[in-house]
LOPAKOL-92121 format. One record per atom (N, C-alpha, C): atom name; residue number from 1; x, y, z; residue in one letter. Coordinates in nm, 2 decimals. Example, Ala and Ser with C-alpha at 12.3 -4.5 7.8 and 13.67 -1.06 7.14 Angstrom:
BEGIN
R   site   pos        u        v        w   code
R      N     1     1.32    -0.57     0.78      A
R     CA     1     1.23    -0.45     0.78      A
R      C     1     1.32    -0.33     0.78      A
R      N     2     1.28    -0.22     0.71      S
R     CA     2     1.37    -0.11     0.71      S
R      C     2     1.29     0.00     0.79      S
# end
This chain:
BEGIN
R   site   pos        u        v        w   code
R      N     1     0.43    -0.44     1.19      M
R     CA     1     0.31    -0.52     1.22      M
R      C     1     0.37    -0.65     1.29      M
R      N     2     0.31    -0.79     1.31      S
R     CA     2     0.33    -0.91     1.34      S
R      C     2     0.34    -0.99     1.22      S
R      N     3     0.20    -0.94     1.17      K
R     CA     3     0.11    -0.98     1.08      K
R      C     3     0.21    -0.97     0.92      K
R      N     4     0.30    -0.87     0.91      A
R     CA     4     0.36    -0.84     0.78      A
R      C     4     0.47    -0.88     0.75      A
R      N     5     0.49    -0.96     0.87      A
R     CA     5     0.65    -1.05     0.82      A
R      C     5     0.58    -1.15     0.75      A
R      N     6     0.46    -1.21     0.77      G
R     CA     6     0.43    -1.35     0.68      G
R      C     6     0.39    -1.29     0.55      G
R      N     7     0.33    -1.20     0.51      L
R     CA     7     0.28    -1.11     0.42      L
R      C     7     0.36    -1.05     0.31      L
R      N     8     0.50    -1.04     0.36      E
R     CA     8     0.60    -0.97     0.29      E
R      C     8     0.60    -1.03     0.15      E
R      N     9     0.58    -1.16     0.14      R
R     CA     9     0.64    -1.22     0.05      R
R      C     9     0.55    -1.35     0.01      R
R      N    10     0.50    -1.39    -0.12      I
R     CA    10     0.38    -1.47    -0.16      I
R      C    10     0.42    -1.54    -0.25      I
R      N    11     0.33    -1.66    -0.26      E
R     CA    11     0.39    -1.76    -0.42      E
R      C    11     0.24    -1.80    -0.41      E
R      N    12     0.23    -1.77    -0.60      T
R     CA    12     0.10    -1.84    -0.63      T
R      C    12     0.17    -1.96    -0.75      T
R      N    13     0.06    -2.02    -0.76      P
R     CA    13     0.15    -2.14    -0.89      P
R      C    13     0.28    -2.11    -0.99      P
R      N    14     0.23    -1.98    -1.01      R
R     CA    14     0.32    -1.93    -1.10      R
R      C    14     0.42    -1.81    -1.10      R
R      N    15     0.41    -1.75    -0.98      M
R     CA    15     0.46    -1.61    -0.95      M
R      C    15     0.50    -1.60    -0.80      M
R      N    16     0.57    -1.53    -0.79      V
R     CA    16     0.64    -1.50    -0.65      V
R      C    16     0.63    -1.33    -0.62      V
R      N    17     0.57    -1.29    -0.54      G
R     CA    17     0.54    -1.15    -0.47      G
R      C    17     0.62    -1.11    -0.37      G
R      N    18     0.69    -0.97    -0.40      E
R     CA    18     0.75    -0.97    -0.24      E
R      C    18     0.68    -0.77    -0.22      E
R      N    19     0.71    -0.74    -0.12      R
R     CA    19     0.62    -0.62    -0.09      R
R      C    19     0.74    -0.55    -0.16      R
R      N    20     0.62    -0.42    -0.16      M
R     CA    20     0.69    -0.28    -0.24      M
R      C    20     0.73    -0.22    -0.18      M
R      N    21     0.88    -0.16    -0.24      E
R     CA    21     0.95    -0.08    -0.16      E
R      C    21     1.02     0.01    -0.25      E
R      N    22     1.03     0.10    -0.22      T
R     CA    22     1.12     0.22    -0.34      T
R      C    22     1.20     0.19    -0.42      T
R      N    23     1.30     0.09    -0.36      E
R     CA    23     1.40     0.06    -0.47      E
R      C    23     1.35    -0.05    -0.62      E
R      N    24     1.18    -0.05    -0.60      H
R     CA    24     1.14    -0.11    -0.70      H
R      C    24     1.08    -0.03    -0.82      H
R      N    25     1.13     0.11    -0.78      L
R     CA    25     1.11     0.22    -0.90      L
R      C    25     1.09     0.16    -1.05      L
R      N    26     1.24     0.13    -1.06      A
R     CA    26     1.28     0.11    -1.20      A
R      C    26     1.17    -0.02    -1.24      A
R      N    27     1.17    -0.13    -1.25      P
R     CA    27     1.07    -0.21    -1.25      P
R      C    27     0.95    -0.21    -1.24      P
R      N    28     0.88    -0.11    -1.14      L
R     CA    28     0.76    -0.06    -1.14      L
R      C    28     0.74     0.02    -1.30      L
R      N    29     0.83     0.10    -1.31      S
R     CA    29     0.78     0.19    -1.37      S
R      C    29     0.76     0.13    -1.56      S
R      N    30     0.85     0.04    -1.58      G
R     CA    30     0.85    -0.02    -1.65      G
R      C    30     0.69    -0.10    -1.71      G
R      N    31     0.68    -0.14    -1.60      L
R     CA    31     0.51    -0.21    -1.61      L
R      C    31     0.42    -0.11    -1.59      L
R      N    32     0.41     0.01    -1.51      L
R     CA    32     0.31     0.09    -1.51      L
R      C    32     0.29     0.23    -1.62      L
R      N    33     0.37     0.25    -1.68      Q
R     CA    33     0.45     0.32    -1.76      Q
R      C    33     0.41     0.28    -1.92      Q
R      N    34     0.40     0.16    -1.90      N
R     CA    34     0.33     0.06    -2.04      N
R      C    34     0.21     0.14    -2.09      N
R      N    35     0.19     0.17    -2.21      R
R     CA    35     0.08     0.28    -2.22      R
R      C    35    -0.06     0.16    -2.21      R
R      N    36    -0.03     0.03    -2.25      R
R     CA    36    -0.15    -0.06    -2.24      R
R      C    36    -0.21    -0.06    -2.07      R
R      N    37    -0.10    -0.10    -1.98      V
R     CA    37    -0.14    -0.07    -1.87      V
R      C    37    -0.17     0.07    -1.82      V
R      N    38    -0.11     0.18    -1.86      A
R     CA    38    -0.18     0.31    -1.81      A
R      C    38    -0.27     0.36    -1.85      A
R      N    39    -0.33     0.28    -1.95      E
R     CA    39    -0.47     0.35    -2.01      E
R      C    39    -0.58     0.30    -1.91      E
R      N    40    -0.57     0.19    -1.81      W
R     CA    40    -0.66     0.15    -1.74      W
R      C    40    -0.65     0.22    -1.62      W
R      N    41    -0.50     0.22    -1.57      L
R     CA    41    -0.52     0.31    -1.42      L
R      C    41    -0.51     0.46    -1.39      L
R      N    42    -0.43     0.53    -1.51      W
R     CA    42    -0.42     0.65    -1.55      W
R      C    42    -0.52     0.70    -1.65      W
R      N    43    -0.67     0.67    -1.67      P
R     CA    43    -0.74     0.76    -1.77      P
R      C    43    -0.68     0.87    -1.81      P
R      N    44    -0.70     0.97    -1.73      H
R     CA    44    -0.70     1.11    -1.74      H
R      C    44    -0.53     1.13    -1.83      H
R      N    45    -0.45     1.06    -1.82      G
R     CA    45    -0.32     1.05    -1.86      G
R      C    45    -0.22     1.04    -1.75      G
R      N    46    -0.10     0.97    -1.77      G
R     CA    46     0.01     0.94    -1.70      G
R      C    46     0.07     0.81    -1.68      G
R      N    47     0.15     0.73    -1.62      P
R     CA    47     0.19     0.83    -1.48      P
R      C    47     0.31     0.89    -1.55      P
R      N    48     0.38     1.00    -1.47      T
R     CA    48     0.47     1.08    -1.48      T
R      C    48     0.61     1.05    -1.39      T
R      N    49     0.74     1.06    -1.40      D
R     CA    49     0.79     0.98    -1.31      D
R      C    49     0.81     1.02    -1.18      D
R      N    50     0.73     1.12    -1.18      Q
R     CA    50     0.73     1.16    -1.01      Q
R      C    50     0.65     1.13    -0.97      Q
R      N    51     0.50     1.09    -1.05      D
R     CA    51     0.38     1.04    -1.01      D
R      C    51     0.43     0.90    -0.94      D
R      N    52     0.51     0.82    -1.01      L
R     CA    52     0.54     0.67    -0.99      L
R      C    52     0.63     0.70    -0.82      L
R      N    53     0.74     0.79    -0.83      L
R     CA    53     0.82     0.80    -0.74      L
R      C    53     0.74     0.80    -0.61      L
R      N    54     0.65     0.93    -0.62      D
R     CA    54     0.52     0.92    -0.54      D
R      C    54     0.44     0.82    -0.45      D
R      N    55     0.43     0.71    -0.58      L
R     CA    55     0.33     0.60    -0.54      L
R      C    55     0.47     0.50    -0.49      L
R      N    56     0.53     0.47    -0.50      T
R     CA    56     0.61     0.40    -0.47      T
R      C    56     0.67     0.43    -0.29      T
R      N    57     0.67     0.56    -0.27      R
R     CA    57     0.70     0.57    -0.16      R
R      C    57     0.58     0.58    -0.10      R
R      N    58     0.46     0.60    -0.14      Q
R     CA    58     0.33     0.55    -0.03      Q
R      C    58     0.28     0.44    -0.06      Q
R      N    59     0.30     0.35    -0.11      K
R     CA    59     0.30     0.16    -0.11      K
R      C    59     0.38     0.14     0.00      K
R      N    60     0.52     0.19     0.00      T
R     CA    60     0.58     0.17     0.10      T
R      C    60     0.53     0.23     0.25      T
R      N    61     0.48     0.33     0.29      R
R     CA    61     0.44     0.38     0.39      R
R      C    61     0.31     0.30     0.41      R
R      N    62     0.24     0.25     0.34      H
R     CA    62     0.13     0.15     0.37      H
R      C    62     0.18     0.04     0.45      H
R      N    63     0.27    -0.06     0.35      W
R     CA    63     0.32    -0.15     0.45      W
R      C    63     0.35    -0.15     0.59      W
R      N    64     0.44    -0.05     0.62      D
R     CA    64     0.47     0.00     0.76      D
R      C    64     0.39     0.04     0.83      D
R      N    65     0.23     0.09     0.78      R
R     CA    65     0.19     0.14     0.88      R
R      C    65     0.06     0.04     0.89      R
R      N    66     0.02    -0.08     0.78      Y
R     CA    66    -0.07    -0.17     0.79      Y
R      C    66    -0.01    -0.29     0.84      Y
R      N    67     0.06    -0.34     0.75      G
R     CA    67     0.12    -0.49     0.79      G
R      C    67     0.07    -0.56     0.68      G
R      N    68     0.05    -0.48     0.56      F
R     CA    68    -0.02    -0.53     0.47      F
R      C    68     0.01    -0.40     0.30      F
R      N    69     0.00    -0.47     0.20      G
R     CA    69     0.02    -0.36     0.11      G
R      C    69     0.01    -0.46    -0.05      G
R      N    70     0.07    -0.41    -0.15      L
R     CA    70     0.07    -0.46    -0.28      L
R      C    70     0.20    -0.49    -0.27      L
R      N    71     0.21    -0.62    -0.34      W
R     CA    71     0.35    -0.67    -0.40      W
R      C    71     0.39    -0.65    -0.56      W
R      N    72     0.50    -0.67    -0.58      L
R     CA    72     0.60    -0.66    -0.70      L
R      C    72     0.60    -0.83    -0.74      L
R      N    73     0.54    -0.85    -0.86      L
R     CA    73     0.51    -0.97    -0.90      L
R      C    73     0.62    -1.03    -1.01      L
R      N    74     0.69    -1.16    -0.95      H
R     CA    74     0.79    -1.20    -1.05      H
R      C    74     0.73    -1.39    -1.13      H
R      N    75     0.80    -1.39    -1.24      D
R     CA    75     0.82    -1.51    -1.26      D
R      C    75     0.86    -1.61    -1.22      D
R      N    76     0.83    -1.74    -1.17      K
R     CA    76     0.88    -1.83    -1.09      K
R      C    76     1.00    -1.88    -1.18      K
R      N    77     0.99    -1.92    -1.29      Q
R     CA    77     1.08    -1.95    -1.35      Q
R      C    77     1.20    -1.87    -1.44      Q
R      N    78     1.17    -1.73    -1.50      T
R     CA    78     1.21    -1.67    -1.56      T
R      C    78     1.26    -1.53    -1.49      T
R      N    79     1.22    -1.51    -1.32      E
R     CA    79     1.21    -1.40    -1.26      E
R      C    79     1.21    -1.27    -1.28      E
R      N    80     1.14    -1.24    -1.42      A
R     CA    80     1.09    -1.11    -1.51      A
R      C    80     0.99    -1.08    -1.43      A
R      N    81     0.95    -0.94    -1.38      V
R     CA    81     0.87    -0.86    -1.33      V
R      C    81     0.70    -0.86    -1.40      V
R      N    82     0.64    -0.91    -1.40      V
R     CA    82     0.50    -0.97    -1.48      V
R      C    82     0.36    -0.88    -1.39      V
R      N    83     0.37    -0.81    -1.31      G
R     CA    83     0.25    -0.78    -1.23      G
R      C    83     0.27    -0.66    -1.13      G
R      N    84     0.20    -0.65    -1.03      W
R     CA    84     0.21    -0.57    -0.93      W
R      C    84     0.05    -0.61    -0.87      W
R      N    85     0.04    -0.58    -0.74      G
R     CA    85    -0.09    -0.56    -0.72      G
R      C    85    -0.09    -0.64    -0.57      G
R      N    86    -0.24    -0.64    -0.52      G
R     CA    86    -0.23    -0.70    -0.36      G
R      C    86    -0.32    -0.61    -0.33      G
R      N    87    -0.30    -0.57    -0.13      L
R     CA    87    -0.45    -0.55    -0.11      L
R      C    87    -0.41    -0.41    -0.04      L
R      N    88    -0.49    -0.29    -0.06      Q
R     CA    88    -0.47    -0.16    -0.02      Q
R      C    88    -0.59    -0.11     0.07      Q
R      N    89    -0.59     0.00     0.19      W
R     CA    89    -0.69     0.06     0.17      W
R      C    89    -0.71     0.16     0.08      W
R      N    90    -0.85     0.22     0.06      T
R     CA    90    -0.85     0.34    -0.04      T
R      C    90    -0.95     0.40     0.00      T
R      N    91    -0.99     0.50    -0.07      Y
R     CA    91    -1.10     0.60    -0.02      Y
R      C    91    -1.18     0.60    -0.17      Y
R      N    92    -1.31     0.50    -0.16      V
R     CA    92    -1.39     0.50    -0.28      V
R      C    92    -1.51     0.54    -0.27      V
R      N    93    -1.61     0.59    -0.34      A
R     CA    93    -1.75     0.60    -0.30      A
R      C    93    -1.78     0.63    -0.15      A
R      N    94    -1.71     0.71    -0.15      E
R     CA    94    -1.71     0.76     0.00      E
R      C    94    -1.70     0.70     0.18      E
R      N    95    -1.61     0.61     0.11      L
R     CA    95    -1.58     0.52     0.22      L
R      C    95    -1.45     0.45     0.22      L
R      N    96    -1.37     0.43     0.33      D
R     CA    96    -1.25     0.40     0.38      D
R      C    96    -1.34     0.21     0.34      D
R      N    97    -1.24     0.16     0.23      E
R     CA    97    -1.24     0.04     0.17      E
R      C    97    -1.08    -0.05     0.16      E
R      N    98    -1.11    -0.19     0.21      V
R     CA    98    -0.98    -0.23     0.13      V
R      C    98    -1.03    -0.30     0.03      V
R      N    99    -0.90    -0.27    -0.08      E
R     CA    99    -0.95    -0.30    -0.22      E
R      C    99    -0.83    -0.43    -0.27      E
R      N   100    -0.87    -0.53    -0.35      V
R     CA   100    -0.78    -0.56    -0.43      V
R      C   100    -0.78    -0.52    -0.55      V
R      N   101    -0.63    -0.47    -0.57      A
R     CA   101    -0.56    -0.42    -0.72      A
R      C   101    -0.47    -0.51    -0.80      A
R      N   102    -0.49    -0.50    -0.88      W
R     CA   102    -0.40    -0.60    -0.99      W
R      C   102    -0.33    -0.51    -1.08      W
R      N   103    -0.20    -0.50    -1.17      A
R     CA   103    -0.21    -0.46    -1.25      A
R      C   103    -0.11    -0.57    -1.38      A
R      N   104    -0.13    -0.66    -1.46      I
R     CA   104    -0.04    -0.77    -1.51      I
R      C   104     0.02    -0.70    -1.67      I
R      N   105     0.16    -0.77    -1.65      A
R     CA   105     0.22    -0.70    -1.81      A
R      C   105     0.14    -0.73    -1.92      A
R      N   106     0.10    -0.64    -2.02      P
R     CA   106     0.03    -0.68    -2.14      P
R      C   106     0.10    -0.82    -2.21      P
R      N   107     0.21    -0.87    -2.22      E
R     CA   107     0.28    -1.01    -2.32      E
R      C   107     0.24    -1.10    -2.21      E
R      N   108     0.17    -1.09    -2.10      R
R     CA   108     0.11    -1.18    -1.97      R
R      C   108    -0.03    -1.19    -1.93      R
R      N   109    -0.08    -1.08    -2.05      W
R     CA   109    -0.27    -1.07    -2.06      W
R      C   109    -0.29    -1.23    -2.10      W
R      N   110    -0.47    -1.25    -2.05      R
R     CA   110    -0.51    -1.36    -2.05      R
R      C   110    -0.40    -1.52    -2.06      R
R      N   111    -0.37    -1.52    -1.96      Q
R     CA   111    -0.30    -1.64    -1.91      Q
R      C   111    -0.34    -1.67    -1.77      Q
R      N   112    -0.45    -1.61    -1.69      G
R     CA   112    -0.47    -1.63    -1.57      G
R      C   112    -0.40    -1.56    -1.46      G
R      N   113    -0.27    -1.44    -1.48      L
R     CA   113    -0.22    -1.42    -1.36      L
R      C   113    -0.28    -1.34    -1.28      L
R      N   114    -0.37    -1.23    -1.33      A
R     CA   114    -0.42    -1.19    -1.27      A
R      C   114    -0.53    -1.28    -1.17      A
R      N   115    -0.62    -1.38    -1.19      T
R     CA   115    -0.68    -1.46    -1.15      T
R      C   115    -0.61    -1.51    -0.99      T
R      N   116    -0.44    -1.54    -1.01      E
R     CA   116    -0.40    -1.64    -0.92      E
R      C   116    -0.38    -1.50    -0.83      E
R      N   117    -0.31    -1.42    -0.86      L
R     CA   117    -0.33    -1.28    -0.79      L
R      C   117    -0.44    -1.25    -0.70      L
R      N   118    -0.53    -1.22    -0.74      A
R     CA   118    -0.67    -1.18    -0.70      A
R      C   118    -0.69    -1.28    -0.56      A
R      N   119    -0.65    -1.45    -0.62      Q
R     CA   119    -0.68    -1.57    -0.54      Q
R      C   119    -0.61    -1.56    -0.42      Q
R      N   120    -0.51    -1.54    -0.43      A
R     CA   120    -0.39    -1.49    -0.32      A
R      C   120    -0.42    -1.40    -0.21      A
R      N   121    -0.47    -1.28    -0.28      S
R     CA   121    -0.50    -1.15    -0.23      S
R      C   121    -0.61    -1.17    -0.09      S
R      N   122    -0.70    -1.23    -0.19      I
R     CA   122    -0.85    -1.27    -0.07      I
R      C   122    -0.79    -1.36     0.00      I
R      N   123    -0.71    -1.47     0.02      A
R     CA   123    -0.65    -1.59     0.12      A
R      C   123    -0.63    -1.49     0.21      A
R      N   124    -0.53    -1.39     0.18      A
R     CA   124    -0.45    -1.29     0.31      A
R      C   124    -0.52    -1.20     0.37      A
R      N   125    -0.63    -1.18     0.28      A
R     CA   125    -0.74    -1.09     0.33      A
R      C   125    -0.81    -1.13     0.46      A
R      N   126    -0.91    -1.30     0.42      F
R     CA   126    -0.97    -1.39     0.49      F
R      C   126    -0.91    -1.45     0.56      F
R      N   127    -0.80    -1.51     0.58      G
R     CA   127    -0.69    -1.58     0.61      G
R      C   127    -0.60    -1.52     0.77      G
R      N   128    -0.49    -1.50     0.69      A
R     CA   128    -0.40    -1.41     0.82      A
R      C   128    -0.44    -1.26     0.86      A
R      N   129    -0.53    -1.19     0.81      L
R     CA   129    -0.57    -1.08     0.83      L
R      C   129    -0.69    -1.05     0.88      L
R      N   130    -0.74    -1.20     0.90      G
R     CA   130    -0.93    -1.19     0.94      G
R      C   130    -1.01    -1.08     0.88      G
R      N   131    -0.99    -1.01     0.75      M
R     CA   131    -1.11    -0.94     0.73      M
R      C   131    -1.26    -1.02     0.69      M
R      N   132    -1.35    -0.94     0.69      R
R     CA   132    -1.44    -0.97     0.66      R
R      C   132    -1.51    -0.96     0.50      R
R      N   133    -1.49    -0.88     0.48      E
R     CA   133    -1.51    -0.81     0.33      E
R      C   133    -1.40    -0.75     0.26      E
R      N   134    -1.43    -0.74     0.13      I
R     CA   134    -1.27    -0.70     0.09      I
R      C   134    -1.39    -0.58    -0.10      I
R      N   135    -1.33    -0.51    -0.15      I
R     CA   135    -1.37    -0.45    -0.29      I
R      C   135    -1.31    -0.49    -0.37      I
R      N   136    -1.32    -0.46    -0.49      A
R     CA   136    -1.25    -0.42    -0.61      A
R      C   136    -1.33    -0.34    -0.71      A
R      N   137    -1.27    -0.23    -0.80      F
R     CA   137    -1.34    -0.18    -0.88      F
R      C   137    -1.24    -0.14    -0.98      F
R      N   138    -1.36    -0.14    -1.10      T
R     CA   138    -1.26    -0.09    -1.26      T
R      C   138    -1.36    -0.01    -1.34      T
R      N   139    -1.35     0.05    -1.46      L
R     CA   139    -1.41     0.11    -1.55      L
R      C   139    -1.51    -0.03    -1.60      L
R      N   140    -1.61     0.04    -1.63      P
R     CA   140    -1.70    -0.07    -1.70      P
R      C   140    -1.69    -0.14    -1.79      P
R      N   141    -1.59    -0.09    -1.89      H
R     CA   141    -1.56    -0.16    -2.00      H
R      C   141    -1.42    -0.22    -1.97      H
R      N   142    -1.37    -0.24    -1.87      N
R     CA   142    -1.27    -0.33    -1.85      N
R      C   142    -1.33    -0.50    -1.81      N
R      N   143    -1.38    -0.58    -1.94      V
R     CA   143    -1.41    -0.65    -1.91      V
R      C   143    -1.34    -0.80    -1.85      V
R      N   144    -1.19    -0.77    -1.92      A
R     CA   144    -1.13    -0.87    -1.84      A
R      C   144    -1.10    -0.87    -1.69      A
R      N   145    -1.11    -0.76    -1.62      S
R     CA   145    -1.07    -0.74    -1.47      S
R      C   145    -1.25    -0.77    -1.42      S
R      N   146    -1.32    -0.74    -1.47      R
R     CA   146    -1.47    -0.75    -1.41      R
R      C   146    -1.46    -0.93    -1.41      R
R      N   147    -1.42    -0.97    -1.54      R
R     CA   147    -1.39    -1.12    -1.53      R
R      C   147    -1.32    -1.21    -1.43      R
R      N   148    -1.23    -1.13    -1.40      V
R     CA   148    -1.14    -1.19    -1.31      V
R      C   148    -1.24    -1.17    -1.13      V
R      N   149    -1.31    -1.08    -1.13      M
R     CA   149    -1.37    -1.06    -0.97      M
R      C   149    -1.48    -1.14    -0.99      M
R      N   150    -1.55    -1.18    -1.10      E
R     CA   150    -1.66    -1.24    -1.04      E
R      C   150    -1.64    -1.39    -1.07      E
R      N   151    -1.48    -1.45    -1.10      K
R     CA   151    -1.45    -1.57    -1.11      K
R      C   151    -1.40    -1.60    -0.97      K
R      N   152    -1.34    -1.51    -0.89      T
R     CA   152    -1.27    -1.52    -0.79      T
R      C   152    -1.35    -1.50    -0.65      T
R      N   153    -1.50    -1.47    -0.68      G
R     CA   153    -1.57    -1.44    -0.57      G
R      C   153    -1.62    -1.32    -0.56      G
R      N   154    -1.61    -1.24    -0.61      F
R     CA   154    -1.65    -1.09    -0.60      F
R      C   154    -1.82    -1.10    -0.69      F
R      N   155    -1.89    -1.01    -0.63      V
R     CA   155    -2.01    -0.99    -0.69      V
R      C   155    -2.04    -0.83    -0.72      V
R      N   156    -2.07    -0.79    -0.81      Y
R     CA   156    -2.12    -0.65    -0.85      Y
R      C   156    -2.20    -0.56    -0.76      Y
R      N   157    -2.18    -0.49    -0.68      E
R     CA   157    -2.25    -0.42    -0.63      E
R      C   157    -2.34    -0.29    -0.66      E
R      N   158    -2.28    -0.21    -0.72      R
R     CA   158    -2.33    -0.07    -0.76      R
R      C   158    -2.26     0.00    -0.88      R
R      N   159    -2.31     0.10    -0.99      D
R     CA   159    -2.17     0.21    -1.04      D
R      C   159    -2.16     0.27    -0.95      D
R      N   160    -2.05     0.35    -0.95      I
R     CA   160    -2.00     0.46    -0.89      I
R      C   160    -1.93     0.56    -0.97      I
R      N   161    -1.88     0.64    -0.89      V
R     CA   161    -1.81     0.78    -0.93      V
R      C   161    -1.68     0.77    -0.90      V
R      N   162    -1.54     0.72    -0.97      H
R     CA   162    -1.40     0.76    -0.86      H
R      C   162    -1.36     0.84    -0.98      H
R      N   163    -1.27     0.95    -0.92      A
R     CA   163    -1.15     1.00    -1.01      A
R      C   163    -1.25     1.06    -1.11      A
R      N   164    -1.39     1.12    -1.10      L
R     CA   164    -1.45     1.20    -1.21      L
R      C   164    -1.51     1.07    -1.31      L
R      N   165    -1.48     0.96    -1.32      L
R     CA   165    -1.54     0.84    -1.40      L
R      C   165    -1.60     0.76    -1.34      L
R      N   166    -1.69     0.68    -1.43      P
R     CA   166    -1.76     0.56    -1.36      P
R      C   166    -1.69     0.46    -1.37      P
R      N   167    -1.74     0.40    -1.27      H
R     CA   167    -1.68     0.26    -1.23      H
R      C   167    -1.76     0.15    -1.22      H
R      N   168    -1.73     0.04    -1.20      V
R     CA   168    -1.82    -0.04    -1.14      V
R      C   168    -1.76    -0.06    -1.01      V
R      N   169    -1.82    -0.10    -0.90      L
R     CA   169    -1.80    -0.19    -0.79      L
R      C   169    -1.82    -0.28    -0.74      L
R      N   170    -1.72    -0.36    -0.71      Y
R     CA   170    -1.76    -0.51    -0.65      Y
R      C   170    -1.73    -0.54    -0.52      Y
R      N   171    -1.80    -0.68    -0.46      R
R     CA   171    -1.77    -0.69    -0.33      R
R      C   171    -1.76    -0.85    -0.28      R
R      N   172    -1.65    -0.90    -0.22      C
R     CA   172    -1.65    -1.02    -0.15      C
R      C   172    -1.63    -0.99    -0.05      C
R      N   173    -1.71    -1.13     0.03      Y
R     CA   173    -1.75    -1.14     0.19      Y
R      C   173    -1.66    -1.29     0.20      Y
R      N   174    -1.59    -1.30     0.32      S
R     CA   174    -1.52    -1.38     0.34      S
R      C   174    -1.61    -1.51     0.35      S
R      N   175    -1.73    -1.50     0.39      D
R     CA   175    -1.82    -1.64     0.42      D
R      C   175    -1.85    -1.66     0.31      D
R      N   176    -1.85    -1.60     0.22      H
R     CA   176    -1.90    -1.62     0.04      H
R      C   176    -1.80    -1.71    -0.02      H
R      N   177    -1.69    -1.69     0.03      V
R     CA   177    -1.55    -1.76    -0.03      V
R      C   177    -1.51    -1.88     0.06      V
R      N   178    -1.49    -1.90     0.12      G
R     CA   178    -1.42    -1.97     0.22      G
R      C   178    -1.35    -1.96     0.36      G
R      N   179    -1.28    -1.99     0.37      S
R     CA   179    -1.17    -1.99     0.46      S
R      C   179    -1.05    -2.04     0.45      S
R      N   180    -1.02    -2.09     0.34      F
R     CA   180    -0.91    -2.13     0.28      F
R      C   180    -0.78    -2.03     0.25      F
R      N   181    -0.65    -2.05     0.29      N
R     CA   181    -0.56    -1.98     0.27      N
R      C   181    -0.45    -2.02     0.24      N
R      N   182    -0.43    -2.06     0.11      P
R     CA   182    -0.29    -2.11     0.07      P
R      C   182    -0.14    -2.01     0.10      P
R      N   183    -0.19    -1.87     0.13      V
R     CA   183    -0.05    -1.80     0.14      V
R      C   183    -0.03    -1.82     0.25      V
R      N   184    -0.10    -1.85     0.39      Q
R     CA   184    -0.08    -1.86     0.54      Q
R      C   184    -0.22    -1.95     0.62      Q
R      N   185    -0.16    -2.09     0.63      R
R     CA   185    -0.28    -2.13     0.67      R
R      C   185    -0.22    -2.15     0.82      R
R      N   186    -0.35    -2.15     0.87      G
R     CA   186    -0.32    -2.14     1.05      G
R      C   186    -0.32    -2.07     1.18      G
R      N   187    -0.38    -1.93     1.05      Q
R     CA   187    -0.33    -1.78     1.14      Q
R      C   187    -0.46    -1.73     1.08      Q
R      N   188    -0.53    -1.67     1.21      E
R     CA   188    -0.68    -1.62     1.20      E
R      C   188    -0.61    -1.52     1.26      E
R      N   189    -0.70    -1.38     1.20      G
R     CA   189    -0.65    -1.25     1.27      G
R      C   189    -0.77    -1.16     1.27      G
R      N   190    -0.78    -1.04     1.31      A
R     CA   190    -0.90    -1.02     1.37      A
R      C   190    -0.89    -0.85     1.38      A
R      N   191    -0.97    -0.77     1.30      G
R     CA   191    -0.99    -0.61     1.37      G
R      C   191    -0.93    -0.55     1.29      G
R      N   192    -0.91    -0.62     1.13      L
R     CA   192    -0.91    -0.52     1.04      L
R      C   192    -0.98    -0.51     0.91      L
R      N   193    -1.13    -0.58     0.93      D
R     CA   193    -1.24    -0.59     0.86      D
R      C   193    -1.29    -0.46     0.86      D
R      N   194    -1.33    -0.41     0.70      A
R     CA   194    -1.36    -0.31     0.66      A
R      C   194    -1.54    -0.31     0.69      A
R      N   195    -1.61    -0.28     0.79      R
R     CA   195    -1.74    -0.33     0.84      R
R      C   195    -1.84    -0.24     0.75      R
R      N   196    -1.97    -0.35     0.76      R
R     CA   196    -2.05    -0.31     0.60      R
R      C   196    -2.10    -0.16     0.66      R
R      N   197    -2.11    -0.12     0.76      H
R     CA   197    -2.14     0.00     0.81      H
R      C   197    -2.04     0.08     0.90      H
R      N   198    -2.05     0.22     0.89      G
R     CA   198    -1.93     0.31     0.94      G
R      C   198    -1.79     0.24     0.94      G
R      N   199    -1.76     0.21     0.77      R
R     CA   199    -1.61     0.19     0.77      R
R      C   199    -1.49     0.28     0.81      R
R      N   200    -1.40     0.27     0.83      S
R     CA   200    -1.26     0.37     0.86      S
R      C   200    -1.17     0.27     0.86      S
R      N   201    -1.07     0.34     0.81      R
R     CA   201    -0.90     0.27     0.82      R
R      C   201    -0.88     0.27     0.95      R
R      N   202    -0.81     0.20     1.03      P
R     CA   202    -0.71     0.22     1.15      P
R      C   202    -0.59     0.33     1.13      P
R      N   203    -0.61     0.41     1.24      R
R     CA   203    -0.54     0.52     1.21      R
R      C   203    -0.41     0.52     1.32      R
# end
């Protein structure tokens, strides 16, 4: 897709993100198999090596199909892997939605990196991709993630059940955040918004 080329690499004040590829399996495993990260993303246990291999393949296909997806994040100064996240289609609460997702290396928690990533993801969604709304969700007791959502313009919508566990669903609308786009200015996309009624991802 033409939009993919402009979104494959992003920059925030302290991070550089590159589109997920299968070659990122090793650094991604180091991040996502950290116990402190895995307990939020895989509360039932895991991930296994096979889970992560399947995951990297899935996220690579997502980029190829939709022209956006998740980024592997590096510290600008040290080039160390500090996180993973971005935009992705997901099925939650019986609807197809575009989600902002993130995971930050525990040694970099409480430094505002998740907020930077969320802001960059929102900018890409409402700028280059022309979406009208996006969601984020987490476990109810994940106070840190909920705080990031609220700081970046997401509003609590309702309690849901996801993966057999209670979660909280937040939503963000483009007209509530504004049209700023630090990732790509001057590009307005269309047709990829998850509509408030009858949502479905492009096939």
